[in-house]
NUMARBA-229045 format. One record per residue (C-alpha): residue number from 0; residue in three letters; x, y, z. Coordinates in steps of 0.1 Angstrom, whole numbers, plus 2048, in hexadecimal, padded with zeros to 3 digits. Example, Ala and Ser with C-alpha at 12.3 -4.5 7.8 and 13.67 -1.06 7.14 Angstrom:
REM residues 2
(0; 'ALA'; (87B; 7D3; 84E))
(1; 'SER'; (889; 7F5; 847))
REM end
This chain:
REM residues 380
(0; 'MET'; (924; 542; 747))
(1; 'LEU'; (918; 521; 757))
(2; 'PHE'; (938; 50D; 751))
(3; 'PRO'; (95B; 514; 75E))
(4; 'GLU'; (96C; 52D; 747))
(5; 'PHE'; (991; 529; 751))
(6; 'LYS'; (996; 54F; 74E))
(7; 'GLU'; (99D; 54E; 773))
(8; 'PHE'; (9A8; 52F; 786))
(9; 'GLY'; (98E; 52D; 7A2))
(10; 'LEU'; (97C; 511; 7B3))
(11; 'PRO'; (967; 506; 795))
(12; 'GLU'; (986; 504; 77F))
(13; 'LEU'; (999; 4F0; 79A))
(14; 'LEU'; (97C; 4D8; 79F))
(15; 'THR'; (97A; 4D3; 779))
(16; 'VAL'; (99F; 4CB; 776))
(17; 'LEU'; (99D; 4B3; 793))
(18; 'ALA'; (97F; 4A1; 784))
(19; 'ALA'; (990; 4A0; 762))
(20; 'LEU'; (9AE; 490; 773))
(21; 'GLY'; (997; 477; 784))
(22; 'PHE'; (988; 46E; 762))
(23; 'ILE'; (9AA; 469; 753))
(24; 'LEU'; (9B5; 452; 770))
(25; 'ILE'; (995; 43D; 76B))
(26; 'LEU'; (99C; 43A; 746))
(27; 'ILE'; (9C0; 42F; 74D))
(28; 'ASN'; (9B2; 415; 766))
(29; 'TYR'; (99A; 407; 74C))
(30; 'ILE'; (9B5; 405; 732))
(31; 'ILE'; (9CD; 3F3; 74A))
(32; 'ASN'; (9B3; 3DB; 757))
(33; 'CYS'; (99A; 3D4; 73B))
(34; 'PHE'; (9AD; 3D9; 71A))
(35; 'PRO'; (9C5; 3BC; 720))
(36; 'VAL'; (9A9; 3A3; 726))
(37; 'ASN'; (995; 3B0; 708))
(38; 'GLN'; (9B3; 3AC; 6F1))
(39; 'LEU'; (9C0; 38B; 6FF))
(40; 'LYS'; (9CF; 371; 6E9))
(41; 'THR'; (9D8; 354; 6FF))
(42; 'THR'; (9F8; 340; 6F9))
(43; 'ARG'; (9ED; 31C; 6F8))
(44; 'ILE'; (9FA; 2F9; 6F1))
(45; 'SER'; (9F3; 2EE; 6CE))
(46; 'ASN'; (9D6; 2D6; 6CA))
(47; 'ASN'; (9EE; 2BF; 6B9))
(48; 'GLU'; (A04; 2BC; 6D8))
(49; 'VAL'; (9FF; 2A1; 6F2))
(50; 'LEU'; (9EE; 2AF; 711))
(51; 'GLU'; (A02; 2A6; 731))
(52; 'PRO'; (9F1; 294; 74E))
(53; 'VAL'; (9E0; 2AA; 767))
(54; 'SER'; (9D8; 2A8; 78C))
(55; 'VAL'; (9B9; 2BB; 798))
(56; 'ILE'; (9BA; 2C4; 7BD))
(57; 'ILE'; (99B; 2CB; 7D1))
(58; 'CYS'; (99C; 2D2; 7F7))
(59; 'ALA'; (97C; 2CA; 809))
(60; 'LYS'; (971; 2D2; 82C))
(61; 'ASN'; (94E; 2C6; 834))
(62; 'GLU'; (944; 2C8; 80F))
(63; 'ASP'; (92F; 2A8; 80A))
(64; 'GLU'; (912; 2BA; 7F9))
(65; 'ASN'; (928; 2CF; 7E2))
(66; 'LEU'; (93E; 2B1; 7D9))
(67; 'THR'; (91F; 29C; 7D1))
(68; 'GLU'; (913; 2B7; 7B9))
(69; 'PHE'; (933; 2C4; 7A9))
(70; 'LEU'; (94E; 2AA; 7AB))
(71; 'PRO'; (93F; 295; 78E))
(72; 'LYS'; (944; 2B4; 777))
(73; 'VAL'; (969; 2B4; 77F))
(74; 'LEU'; (96C; 28E; 77C))
(75; 'THR'; (95C; 28D; 75A))
(76; 'GLN'; (973; 2A6; 749))
(77; 'ASP'; (97C; 29F; 725))
(78; 'TYR'; (9A1; 29A; 72B))
(79; 'PRO'; (9B7; 27D; 721))
(80; 'ASP'; (9CA; 277; 742))
(81; 'PHE'; (9C2; 288; 763))
(82; 'GLU'; (9BD; 27F; 788))
(83; 'VAL'; (9A8; 291; 7A2))
(84; 'ILE'; (9B5; 293; 7C5))
(85; 'VAL'; (99A; 29D; 7DF))
(86; 'VAL'; (9AA; 2A6; 801))
(87; 'ASN'; (991; 29F; 81D))
(88; 'ASP'; (99C; 2B8; 837))
(89; 'CYS'; (98F; 2AD; 859))
(90; 'SER'; (96B; 2AB; 84C))
(91; 'PHE'; (951; 29F; 865))
(92; 'ASP'; (934; 29D; 84C))
(93; 'ASN'; (930; 283; 831))
(94; 'THR'; (94D; 290; 81B))
(95; 'GLU'; (962; 270; 81F))
(96; 'ASN'; (946; 259; 814))
(97; 'VAL'; (93D; 26F; 7F6))
(98; 'ILE'; (961; 26D; 7EA))
(99; 'ASP'; (963; 248; 7F0))
(100; 'GLU'; (943; 242; 7DC))
(101; 'PHE'; (94E; 256; 7BF))
(102; 'ALA'; (970; 244; 7BF))
(103; 'LYS'; (95E; 224; 7B8))
(104; 'ILE'; (950; 233; 798))
(105; 'PHE'; (96E; 248; 78D))
(106; 'PRO'; (990; 237; 78F))
(107; 'ASN'; (9A2; 258; 78A))
(108; 'LEU'; (995; 266; 7AC))
(109; 'ARG'; (9AB; 263; 7CA))
(110; 'LYS'; (9A7; 26E; 7EE))
(111; 'ALA'; (9BF; 27D; 806))
(112; 'SER'; (9B4; 281; 82A))
(113; 'ILE'; (9BE; 298; 847))
(114; 'LYS'; (9B3; 28E; 86A))
(115; 'GLU'; (9AA; 2A7; 884))
(116; 'ASP'; (9C6; 2B0; 89C))
(117; 'GLY'; (9BE; 2C1; 8BC))
(118; 'TYR'; (9E1; 2CF; 8C0))
(119; 'TYR'; (9E9; 2DA; 89C))
(120; 'LYS'; (9D1; 2F2; 88B))
(121; 'HIS'; (9D6; 2F7; 866))
(122; 'GLY'; (9C7; 30C; 849))
(123; 'LYS'; (9C0; 303; 825))
(124; 'LYS'; (9E4; 305; 81B))
(125; 'PHE'; (9EB; 2E5; 82E))
(126; 'ALA'; (9CF; 2D4; 81B))
(127; 'VAL'; (9DD; 2E0; 7FA))
(128; 'LEU'; (9FF; 2D3; 804))
(129; 'VAL'; (9F1; 2B1; 80C))
(130; 'GLY'; (9DF; 2B1; 7EA))
(131; 'ILE'; (9FE; 2BB; 7D7))
(132; 'LYS'; (A13; 2A0; 7E8))
(133; 'ALA'; (9F8; 286; 7DE))
(134; 'THR'; (9FA; 28F; 7B9))
(135; 'LYS'; (A0B; 27B; 79E))
(136; 'ASN'; (A0E; 296; 783))
(137; 'ASN'; (A21; 2B6; 77E))
(138; 'LEU'; (A04; 2CB; 772))
(139; 'LEU'; (9ED; 2D5; 78F))
(140; 'VAL'; (9CB; 2E4; 78B))
(141; 'PHE'; (9B8; 2F2; 7A9))
(142; 'THR'; (993; 2F8; 7B0))
(143; 'ASP'; (97D; 2F8; 7CE))
(144; 'ALA'; (963; 2DF; 7DA))
(145; 'ASP'; (947; 2F7; 7D5))
(146; 'CYS'; (952; 2FE; 7B1))
(147; 'PHE'; (948; 2EF; 790))
(148; 'PRO'; (957; 2F4; 76D))
(149; 'ALA'; (943; 304; 751))
(150; 'SER'; (949; 2E7; 73A))
(151; 'ASP'; (95B; 2C6; 736))
(152; 'GLN'; (976; 2DA; 723))
(153; 'TRP'; (982; 2ED; 743))
(154; 'LEU'; (99F; 2D6; 74A))
(155; 'LYS'; (9AB; 2D5; 726))
(156; 'GLU'; (9A9; 2FB; 722))
(157; 'MET'; (9BD; 301; 743))
(158; 'ALA'; (9D7; 2E7; 739))
(159; 'MET'; (9DB; 2F6; 717))
(160; 'GLY'; (9E7; 315; 728))
(161; 'PHE'; (A07; 304; 732))
(162; 'ALA'; (A18; 30D; 711))
(163; 'MET'; (A3E; 30F; 718))
(164; 'PRO'; (A4B; 320; 72D))
(165; 'LYS'; (A2A; 325; 740))
(166; 'GLU'; (A28; 317; 763))
(167; 'ILE'; (A09; 329; 770))
(168; 'VAL'; (9E7; 32C; 760))
(169; 'LEU'; (9CE; 344; 76F))
(170; 'GLY'; (9A9; 33C; 768))
(171; 'TYR'; (989; 34F; 770))
(172; 'GLY'; (976; 343; 78F))
(173; 'ALA'; (953; 352; 78C))
(174; 'TYR'; (934; 34F; 7A2))
(175; 'GLU'; (915; 33E; 796))
(176; 'LYS'; (8F9; 355; 78B))
(177; 'GLU'; (8DB; 356; 7A3))
(178; 'LYS'; (8BF; 36E; 7AB))
(179; 'GLY'; (8C4; 38B; 7C2))
(180; 'PHE'; (8D9; 3AB; 7C3))
(181; 'LEU'; (8F3; 39D; 7DB))
(182; 'ASN'; (8FB; 382; 7C2))
(183; 'LYS'; (902; 39C; 7A7))
(184; 'LEU'; (917; 3B0; 7BF))
(185; 'ILE'; (92C; 392; 7C9))
(186; 'ARG'; (930; 388; 7A5))
(187; 'TYR'; (93A; 3AB; 799))
(188; 'ASP'; (954; 3AD; 7B5))
(189; 'ALA'; (963; 38B; 7AA))
(190; 'PHE'; (961; 395; 786))
(191; 'MET'; (974; 3B6; 78B))
(192; 'ILE'; (98E; 3A5; 7A1))
(193; 'ALA'; (993; 38C; 785))
(194; 'VAL'; (995; 3A7; 76A))
(195; 'ASN'; (9B1; 3B7; 77F))
(196; 'TYR'; (9C6; 398; 785))
(197; 'LEU'; (9C1; 38A; 762))
(198; 'SER'; (9CB; 3AB; 752))
(199; 'GLY'; (9E9; 3AD; 769))
(200; 'ALA'; (9F4; 38B; 75E))
(201; 'ILE'; (9EF; 393; 739))
(202; 'ARG'; (A05; 3B2; 73D))
(203; 'GLY'; (A20; 39D; 74E))
(204; 'ASN'; (A18; 3A8; 772))
(205; 'ALA'; (A04; 38A; 780))
(206; 'TYR'; (9FD; 390; 7A5))
(207; 'MET'; (9E2; 377; 7AF))
(208; 'GLY'; (9CB; 35B; 7A4))
(209; 'VAL'; (9AD; 34A; 7B5))
(210; 'GLY'; (9AD; 326; 7C1))
(211; 'ARG'; (98C; 320; 7B1))
(212; 'ASN'; (99D; 31F; 78F))
(213; 'LEU'; (9C3; 31E; 790))
(214; 'ALA'; (9DF; 308; 782))
(215; 'TYR'; (A04; 306; 787))
(216; 'THR'; (A1F; 2EB; 785))
(217; 'LYS'; (A2B; 2D6; 7A2))
(218; 'GLU'; (A4E; 2DE; 798))
(219; 'LEU'; (A48; 303; 79C))
(220; 'PHE'; (A37; 2FE; 7BE))
(221; 'TYR'; (A55; 2EC; 7CC))
(222; 'LYS'; (A6E; 304; 7BC))
(223; 'GLU'; (A5C; 321; 7CD))
(224; 'LYS'; (A5C; 30E; 7EE))
(225; 'GLY'; (A36; 30C; 7EE))
(226; 'PHE'; (A25; 321; 808))
(227; 'SER'; (A43; 324; 820))
(228; 'ASN'; (A44; 34A; 81D))
(229; 'HIS'; (A20; 34F; 828))
(230; 'TYR'; (A15; 32F; 838))
(231; 'HIS'; (A0C; 342; 858))
(232; 'ILE'; (9F0; 353; 845))
(233; 'ASN'; (9D0; 33E; 843))
(234; 'SER'; (9C7; 34B; 821))
(235; 'GLY'; (9DD; 34F; 802))
(236; 'ASP'; (9E2; 32C; 7F5))
(237; 'ASP'; (9D8; 33B; 7D3))
(238; 'ASP'; (9DF; 360; 7D1))
(239; 'LEU'; (9FF; 362; 7E7))
(240; 'PHE'; (A0F; 345; 7D5))
(241; 'VAL'; (A07; 355; 7B3))
(242; 'ASN'; (A14; 376; 7C0))
(243; 'GLN'; (A34; 365; 7CA))
(244; 'ALA'; (A3A; 34E; 7AC))
(245; 'ALA'; (A2C; 35F; 78E))
(246; 'ASN'; (A40; 373; 775))
(247; 'LYS'; (A3D; 380; 752))
(248; 'GLU'; (A4A; 361; 741))
(249; 'ASN'; (A3A; 345; 756))
(250; 'THR'; (A15; 350; 759))
(251; 'ASN'; (9F8; 34B; 741))
(252; 'VAL'; (9D3; 353; 743))
(253; 'CYS'; (9B5; 33F; 737))
(254; 'VAL'; (994; 351; 732))
(255; 'ASP'; (983; 339; 71B))
(256; 'ARG'; (95E; 336; 724))
(257; 'ASN'; (962; 311; 726))
(258; 'ALA'; (97D; 315; 740))
(259; 'ILE'; (96A; 32A; 759))
(260; 'THR'; (962; 31B; 77B))
(261; 'TYR'; (943; 325; 78F))
(262; 'SER'; (93F; 326; 7B4))
(263; 'LEU'; (920; 32B; 7CA))
(264; 'ALA'; (91F; 34F; 7D6))
(265; 'LYS'; (918; 356; 7FA))
(266; 'LYS'; (8F4; 35A; 803))
(267; 'THR'; (8F6; 376; 81D))
(268; 'PHE'; (90A; 396; 820))
(269; 'ARG'; (919; 389; 841))
(270; 'GLU'; (926; 369; 831))
(271; 'TRP'; (935; 37D; 814))
(272; 'ARG'; (944; 397; 82C))
(273; 'LEU'; (956; 37B; 83F))
(274; 'GLN'; (963; 36C; 81E))
(275; 'LYS'; (96F; 38E; 812))
(276; 'VAL'; (980; 397; 833))
(277; 'ARG'; (993; 375; 832))
(278; 'HIS'; (99E; 37C; 80E))
(279; 'LEU'; (9AA; 39F; 816))
(280; 'THR'; (9C3; 391; 830))
(281; 'THR'; (9DB; 387; 814))
(282; 'SER'; (9DF; 3A8; 801))
(283; 'PRO'; (9F8; 3B8; 81A))
(284; 'LEU'; (A10; 39C; 810))
(285; 'TYR'; (A0F; 3A4; 7EB))
(286; 'SER'; (A2E; 3B1; 7DA))
(287; 'PRO'; (A33; 3D7; 7D9))
(288; 'ALA'; (A2C; 3D8; 7B4))
(289; 'SER'; (A0B; 3C5; 7B9))
(290; 'LYS'; (A01; 3DD; 7D5))
(291; 'THR'; (A08; 3FB; 7C0))
(292; 'LYS'; (9F3; 3ED; 7A3))
(293; 'LEU'; (9D6; 3E6; 7BA))
(294; 'ALA'; (9D9; 407; 7CC))
(295; 'PHE'; (9D7; 41A; 7AB))
(296; 'SER'; (9B8; 407; 7A0))
(297; 'TYR'; (9A6; 410; 7C0))
(298; 'PHE'; (9B4; 433; 7C3))
(299; 'SER'; (9A8; 43C; 7A0))
(300; 'GLN'; (985; 432; 7A8))
(301; 'TYR'; (983; 443; 7C9))
(302; 'TYR'; (994; 462; 7BC))
(303; 'PHE'; (97C; 464; 79E))
(304; 'TYR'; (95C; 463; 7B4))
(305; 'VAL'; (96A; 47C; 7CE))
(306; 'SER'; (974; 494; 7B3))
(307; 'LEU'; (952; 48F; 7A2))
(308; 'PHE'; (93D; 496; 7C1))
(309; 'ALA'; (954; 4B4; 7C9))
(310; 'MET'; (946; 4C3; 7A9))
(311; 'ALA'; (925; 4C9; 7BC))
(312; 'LEU'; (937; 4E5; 7D0))
(313; 'THR'; (931; 4FF; 7B6))
(314; 'LEU'; (914; 505; 79D))
(315; 'LYS'; (92B; 506; 77F))
(316; 'THR'; (93B; 4E4; 786))
(317; 'LEU'; (91A; 4D5; 792))
(318; 'ILE'; (90D; 4D8; 76F))
(319; 'LEU'; (92B; 4C5; 762))
(320; 'LEU'; (927; 4A9; 77C))
(321; 'PRO'; (90D; 494; 769))
(322; 'ILE'; (920; 498; 749))
(323; 'VAL'; (940; 48B; 758))
(324; 'LEU'; (92D; 46E; 769))
(325; 'LEU'; (91C; 465; 748))
(326; 'LEU'; (93E; 464; 736))
(327; 'LYS'; (94B; 44D; 751))
(328; 'VAL'; (92E; 436; 74D))
(329; 'ILE'; (931; 435; 728))
(330; 'PHE'; (956; 42D; 728))
(331; 'GLN'; (950; 413; 744))
(332; 'LEU'; (936; 401; 72F))
(333; 'ILE'; (94C; 402; 710))
(334; 'PHE'; (96A; 3F3; 722))
(335; 'LEU'; (956; 3D9; 735))
(336; 'ASN'; (940; 3CF; 718))
(337; 'LYS'; (958; 3B7; 708))
(338; 'VAL'; (967; 3A9; 728))
(339; 'THR'; (945; 3A1; 737))
(340; 'LYS'; (93C; 38E; 718))
(341; 'LYS'; (95D; 37C; 718))
(342; 'LEU'; (95A; 371; 73C))
(343; 'ASN'; (935; 369; 739))
(344; 'GLU'; (92A; 385; 751))
(345; 'ARG'; (914; 398; 738))
(346; 'ASP'; (8F8; 39F; 752))
(347; 'LEU'; (911; 3B3; 768))
(348; 'LEU'; (917; 3CE; 74E))
(349; 'VAL'; (8F9; 3E5; 751))
(350; 'GLY'; (8FB; 3E7; 777))
(351; 'SER'; (921; 3E9; 779))
(352; 'ILE'; (922; 40D; 784))
(353; 'LEU'; (90A; 406; 7A1))
(354; 'TYR'; (91E; 3E7; 7AC))
(355; 'GLU'; (93E; 3FB; 7AA))
(356; 'LEU'; (931; 417; 7C1))
(357; 'ILE'; (924; 3FE; 7DB))
(358; 'LEU'; (945; 3EC; 7DB))
(359; 'LEU'; (958; 40C; 7DF))
(360; 'PHE'; (943; 413; 7FE))
(361; 'ILE'; (945; 3EF; 80C))
(362; 'TYR'; (96A; 3E8; 808))
(363; 'PRO'; (976; 401; 822))
(364; 'ILE'; (95E; 3EF; 83A))
(365; 'PHE'; (96D; 3CE; 832))
(366; 'HIS'; (990; 3DB; 838))
(367; 'VAL'; (985; 3E9; 85A))
(368; 'VAL'; (975; 3C8; 864))
(369; 'LYS'; (995; 3B6; 859))
(370; 'LEU'; (9A9; 3C8; 874))
(371; 'PHE'; (994; 3B8; 88F))
(372; 'ASN'; (990; 396; 87E))
(373; 'LYS'; (9A7; 378; 885))
(374; 'PRO'; (99B; 35B; 870))
(375; 'ASN'; (9A4; 339; 87F))
(376; 'LYS'; (996; 321; 865))
(377; 'TRP'; (994; 31E; 83F))
(378; 'THR'; (975; 31D; 82A))
(379; 'ASN'; (970; 321; 804))
REM end
């Protein structure tokens, strides 16, 4: 008999059981992370209700070229009453002049400036604080200088997520599609991170958001005492605040295609590695529940592949290996099919299994590098 018979419980039978358990864990992971986004029905303000004034905050550090290209797409949003605050954070390029020139054309654009201080070094959180203090409105929407909205409906879609009693709206911050394998890998990584945090929020367990596309109320920010609990960490103006302030009642998600923002992905692996290492510095400060959720997601993936490749130890289970892998691929394509369409990442579907394997190999390297990395400045 080529396959395990289970008349006697030997190594082939043990490996088969372990692989079956790995497959079940992967299915549970897909159900937890993909199903909620696929079935999402967002709670929104009625079209008949008056939209509240909104303040958009963009922190810029030497971003003259990005502001020149992308700021008009924010300033020309189809929204009745909004202001845009651009925080010029110690830029030494032409950022200040770019903001000033746009301010002559768009009266709703205002500038807040931070001057270089040789004695006091600050991260992005200080720039965000300066931006919040400069705002006139309670509804705050955040994006980055190297980001642009998918349409002129972005602001309206995000603001409509503030249906009572919502105080936080999590959007999807994607990366622009470009040629090259690295671009797809970076985009798939961001896509799966978004699927995880969006599904968590939908289930009532929001644990992070991204500053490329995030909104919350000024009232909530001050009620939670801002970044005081984690101001000493350079990163985390977005995910750590959401982890601290979000709950089942006050958090909404917005995954409308018109409300996606796009950023420019890093061009080299080294640049991406530095960005990822910086982002990973915040996860140790997540709540225990958030850490458990993330740990299960990664554990299920690693366990599946370890149990899968262990099947190569015996001839009987080796024959089952491609069958189990094929089943995994089929279910992955089924679960990701709708969500890739919803988030406008359709081209990532076919190669998803390859991107997943590469990321599972790369992430431990990022974590090791993080141990020896001490970032002292902020970048997008």
